[in-house]
Structures are given as structure tokens and as C-alpha cells.
N, C-alpha and C positions, 0 to 999 in steps of 0.2 A: 346298179351294175355289179357284176361279179368281180371277185378279187383277181387282180392281174399281176404278172411278174414280167419285168423287162429283161430282155436278153442283153448280156454284156457285149458291147460292139466289137471287142477284140477277140473274145473267145467264143461267143455264141452261147455261153453257159448262162443259166438263169440265176440271178442274184436275189436272195430272199430279202423282203423288206421287213422281216420280223425283227422288231427292236428289243425283244425280251432278252436280257443278258443271261438268263438262266436257261434259254432254249437249248436243246441238244446240239443243234448245229453250231451255235456260237460257242458253247462249252467245248465242243470238240476242236473248233478252230483255235481257241485260245490255249487249250491244253497242248496242242501241237506247237504253237508259237513259242510258248514259254516253258516247254518241257525241259527238265533238267536231267542230265545224265547221272548215273550213280557216282558217288564220290570217287570210288576206285578208278572208274573209267576216266573221270576228269583229271585225276592225278596223273594217270598214264599219258593222257593227251598233253597235259602241261609239261611233263618230262620230255615227251617227244618234241614238242614245240620249242622247248628250251635248247635241246640238243641241235635241232635244225637251225635255230637262230644263231647259236654259237658257231656252227659250221659255216653258215652263210656269212656271218660277220667276218670270220677268218678269211673266207674266200674273197670277200670284197676288199679286205686289206691287201691280200696278195695280188689282186688285180692291178694295184698300183705299180707292181713290178713290171707290167707290160709297157708302161711309159717311162719308168725311171731306170730300168736295167738295160744294158747293152749286150750284144751278142758275146763280147769277150768276157762278160761277167759269168756266163754259164757254160761256155764252151770247154770241151776237153782239150788240154794243151797238146801241141804237136807231138811231144815226146811220148804221150800216152795213147796215141792213135794206133789202133790195130787195123792193118790194111793188107791187101794181097796184090801181087803183081799180075798183070794181065796175061802172063805166060805161065802162071803157076799150074802145077799138076793137080789132078783130082785128089790125090792123097794129101797134098799140102792144104788145099782148100778145106777138106773135111777136118783135118787136124786143127786148123785155125778156128773154124766154127766151134769145134768141141772145146778147145782150150779157153777161148774167149767168152763162150756162152752168149755171144752177140747174135742178133738175127740179121744185121746188115753190116757189110764190110765195104769200105772204099776200095776201088780198084785203080791202080796206077801203072804207068809205063816208066820203067827204069827207076824213078824216084817219086816220092809223094808229091813233089812240086809239078809233076806231070800227070794229074788225075784224069781218069777216063770216065768214072762214074761209080756205081756201087753194085754189089751183087747181094741179092736177098736169099736168105736160107730157104724160104718157101719155094722160090724158083728152082733152086738147086735140087731140093728134095723131090719136087714134082717131075723134074726132068731126068734126074739120074738116081736119086735115092742114095743111101749111105752104103749100099752093098754092090753098087754098079762097078763093072770092070773099067779099068783105066783107059782101055782102047776106045778111041773115038771121042774122048772128052774134049769139049771146047767151052771156054769161059765166055768168049765174045758174045754169043747170042743171048746170054743172061745178063749182060751189063745194062743197068738202068741209069737214067740221067741223075745228076746231082745238082743242087743249087750252090752257087758261089756268092758269098756275101762278105761285106766289110765288117771288121770288128766293132765299128761304131754304130751299126744298125740297131735300133730298139728291138727288143725281143718280141714286142707286140706286132711290129711290122713283119718280122720274119715268120711268126706264127700265121699271120694272114696269108703271106706268100706261100707258105708250105701247104696250107689248106686249099688255096686256089689252084696250085699246080699239082696237087696230090703227090708231092715229093717230100719225104719225111726225113731227109738227111741233107745237111749243108756243110760245105767246107768253108772255113773262115780264111779269107785271102788278105795278106798284108799289102802295104803300099808298094812293095816291090814285085808283087805277083806270086809270092811264095805262100805255101799253106801254113797257116798259123794255128789252126785248131779245127775242131769238128763239133757240130751240135745237131741233135736229133729233136724231133717233135716232142718226144718224151721229156727231154730236158726242159723244154719250154713250158709244157703243161704242168710239170712238177712245181714250177714257180707259182702256180695258181692254186692247185689242189693238194700240194704236198707230195711226198715221196710216193711213187707208183710201184707197187710190188707186182711181179708177174709169177708165172709158174716156175721160173728158174730161181727166184729169190728164196733164200733160206728163211724159215719161220723163226722169228725172234721174239717169242712171247715173254721170256724172262728178261725183265728190265735190268737187273743187276744181280751179281753173285759174289760172295766173299771167297777168296782163295785161302789156302792153308796158311800162308805167311801173313795174312791180315790185309793184303791188298784187295781192292774191289774192282771187278770188271763190270762195266755198265754201258748200257746204250746211251748215246749222247742225248736222246730225246727224253730221258727220264726227267720228270718235274723236280726242280730243285727243292721245293718245299717238302714234297713227299720223301725225297732222298734224305734230306736232313733229319726229318722226323724219324725215319726208320733206322738210320745208321747212327744218329746222335752226333754227327759231325757237322759243325757249323762252317759253311763255306762262303756264304754271301753276307757281307756287312749290311746292317739294316738301312744305311743311307744309300745303298746301291740296289735295294730290293726291286726297284721298278725298272731296272735296266735289262735284266735277263730273266728268263723263266726256266731254262733247262740247263742240265749239266754241260752240254756241249756249248751252249751260249756263254756260260761262265768261262770256259777254257778260251774261247775266242776273245772274250773281254780281257782276260788276263794277258793273252799273247799280243793283243792289238791287231790280230789278223787271223786267218784260218791256218793253223799250224799243219805241217805235213805229217804223214804217217811216220811213226817212229820218233817224232819230236817230243821232247820233255818240256813241260811248262810248270814253273814253280808257283806255288800259292804263298801269299804273304805269311800264312800261319805255319809254313813249313811242310805242307802237303805237296805231293808231286803228281802231276798228271802225265800219262803217256798216251799218245794218240795211237790207237791200234788199227782203225779202219777209217776210211773217208776218201775224199777227193779234193780237188782244188776249191770247191764251193762250200763244203761242209764236213764236219766230223760225224761219223756214225757210231763209233765204239771207242771206248777209252778205258784206261786202267788208272785207278786212284791209289796212290800209296800214302796213307795217312802220316801226318807228322809225328814227332816223337811222343808228345803228351797223349795224343789220341791212340797211338799204337801201344803205348805202355798200358793205358787203361783197358784196351781190348785184350791184352795178354794177361 
């Protein structure tokens, strides 16, 4: 009988019964199976995988915030809420959008404790534009609904609620029915992926810069190890090296809380930190005035 080849039941392709390991078919198969990429390509792949792993690991750690953090941990306090009255003029609304650089504003009647909803910059721009005449202006048709949540709600539950309702702003209501704070979906997402920059945020590529008087203005996110190496200023005792990684984290550790903008925080070595920018949740920029010995050495 002649030589036969059986068809593979799943693919219908013929499978060779050639057992010779040196046959061209088997050689091609194994060369594809065990083919190695050039070393440079492998290095790049390893670097990319390492970066992806670091980012994924950090995000997984941040996901714990969804269960452990409450709305009042991330909300903007009442005193810092920017809002407009439901009878505001076109000029007032334009000015508020411009000065705040916000894209959503709560709308209220008489006081913030009587909220109506919110107005979105996109709705205003599409309806009136920024050069429209004041005649015939009406805010009422542009008011969108808001969510109202208690301060004790877990941020994971609020994020789910916002996504389900397609409403990206919530007012935090206290036990007496008054407005206690405000939170947006960006505030919640930032707890997972970190700070979100948009087209209105200023580029902050320079991590730190020395001023003429010897003080140093720095981004709070600068790595402590790098900062100490480059400036020669020792800030974190070796026995506390595992507690914080960034300059901002050190200031929070020293203060025992998130210090307010303008607040001064003393370092045990005589250095002084001044908080330049930030909010109730974090520091974003600060000034370090080195202590006497370090300042004298620099001079």
C-alpha cells in the first residue's frame, strides 16, 4: 500500500509522520518554537515589562483605597467649594468659569445648603459661547442633576454610583442636611491611578530648583533618595527610611497630618519646610530652607 497521511480532526490539516529530527519541516517548527529575540530587543522588553509591573503593582495597592477610604477623606471642604447661584448673570458665570478653571460648578438657590444641581462648561459653551450677548440668558435649562452622599460612604461605592448614574459630581451632606463638601469622579480616580493632569494643568517637569538665598523650591513628589543625593542634605534618618519615599511624605510625617498651604514645618536638624501648594488631601509643592550648618556649607 502507498504512504498515507491522516488529517488532523480539528483543523483538517495533514500531519506528517516523518520522524526524522533533521527534516526541514521539523527544523522549521523547532526554530520557530525556540527562536530567541536579539539581546537588545529582549532588554527593551524586560524594561517595558518591569515598568508595567511597577505601575500595575502601584495601582493594585491604590485599589485598596476604594474599600478603606471614605468620601470625607477625599472631598473638597465646604469653604473651598466654588459654586454659582441659579439667578447669576451670564457675565458672572463666565467669570467664575474663567477664574476657577473648573469644568463643573454646583448651582444653588440663596445658599449652598439649597443645591439645585450643577452646570457644565460644555453645555454653556455649546448653548451660548463666551461671546454671546447677555440678553435672553437662562441658566435653568442647563442645570444637570447632582448626587448627594453621606461623608461615611466608601469611595468605591461612590465611584460605582457615579458610573452607573453618569453623574460625575456629588455634594457631601452632613447629618443635619447641610452641605459639608464636594467630590468629583476625578478625585476618586486619582486615588487609584494617581494625579490626573489635564490641558489646564501647568507642566511641572522641573522637580526642584535652588533660589538665590539658598532655599530650595521642590515638587512634593520628588523622591527623597534622589533629592538627598543631588542636594547633599540628609533629611530622613536611616531608621525611618521605610516610612516615606517622597519629600511631601516626609513633611506629612513630620507634621503628623497634611499641613495647610502657608504652614511651616520644622525638621529636627533645623531645616524648615514651607507648604506652597496643595489641598486638604496632599501637598504638591514646598520650599525647603536648610538649617544653619547646611546653609553655611552652601554659602
